[in-house]
N, C-alpha and C positions, 0 to 999 in steps of 0.2 A: 876191735874184737868185742862182740856183745857180751854182756854179763847175764848169767843165768841164775834164777832164783828157784831152787827146787821146792815143790809143795804138793800137797794132796789137793786135787781140784774137786773131787767128789768122793764122799764116803756115805752112801745112802742105799737103802733097800728100795727097789723099784716097787713100792707098794701101790695098792689100788687107789686110783683117783678117778671116780666115776667108773667108766668101762676101760679106762686106760691104765696101764701098769707101767709107767715109764718115768724116767728122769732125763733132764736135758741140761746141757751146759752150753750157753752161748757166750763166746769170749769177746772182750772188748780190746784185747791186746794180742800180740803174737805169742803162741804157746807151742811147745814141743811136748806131745804126750809120749811118755816112755813106756808105760804099762797100763793096761786095763785088766782088772781082776774081776771075774764074775764068780760068785760063790752061791751055790744053791743051799740056803740055810733051812729049807723046808724038808718035809718028809716024803714028798712026792717028786717025780721027775718034772722038769720044766723045760721050756724052750726060751731062748733069748735072742734078741736082735741088737746089733750095734750099727748105727748109721752116722755118716758124716755128711751133713748138709752144708754146702759151701755158700758163703756170702748172703745168707738170708733167703736163698731160693726155696722154692717149694720142694718138699721131700719127694723123691722118686725111688723106684726099685734100684736104680743105678747107684744110689747113695749108700747102700748097705755093704758093710764089711762082713757081717755075719747075719744071715737071715734064717730064723727058726732053727738055730743050733741047739741040739739036745744037750741037756745038762742033768745027769742023774742026781737024785737026792744026796745031799752031803758032799757033792763033788765040786771041784774048782776048775775054772778055765782061766788061762792067762794069755792075753794078747801082748806080745813083747816086741812089736815092731813100732818104730817111731811114726808118729802122725803129726804133721805140722798143721796148726790151726792159725788162720788169719782173723783179724777183727771181723765180726759178723758171722763167723762159722759156728755151727751148732753140732755138738756131739750128742746123739740121742741114744739112750739105753732103755731097752724094753724087756719085760719078762712076761711069760704067758699067764702065770698065776700070782705074781707079786712076791714070790719067795726067793728071788735072786738079789743078793747084796752086791752092789757094784762099787769098786774102788778105782779111781782114776788118778794116776800120778804123772806129773809132768813138770816142766820148767817154763817160766815166763821169760821171754826175751825182753831185755831192756836196752 
C-alpha cells in the first residue's frame, strides 16, 4: 500500500510575468491533487483557466479543466475532484488580470 504525504503544492498569486499571468507546477513524482482553490483577491472581476498538460506534451484546448471561468471580485472557487498527476505532467493556472491567488493541495505518492 502506498504512503501519502499531504502538502501544499502551490500557494501563489498568478501575477503578471510579461504578458502572461500564470503559474505552473510540473511534477517529478506521482501526485494526487485533492483541491485547487482560486480566490479573486482583486477589486475587479477576473477569468481564470486551469489546464492539465500530460507528459510534457504541447498544451491544447483539450487540456483545459476550466477555460475562462468567471470569478467575481472577492469570490472564491474550489475544484474538489481528485486529479492524478504522473511524472512530467504540468498543472497550469492562469488569470486574466493577475488578481487570482491559487492554492493547490495534494498528496505525493511514495
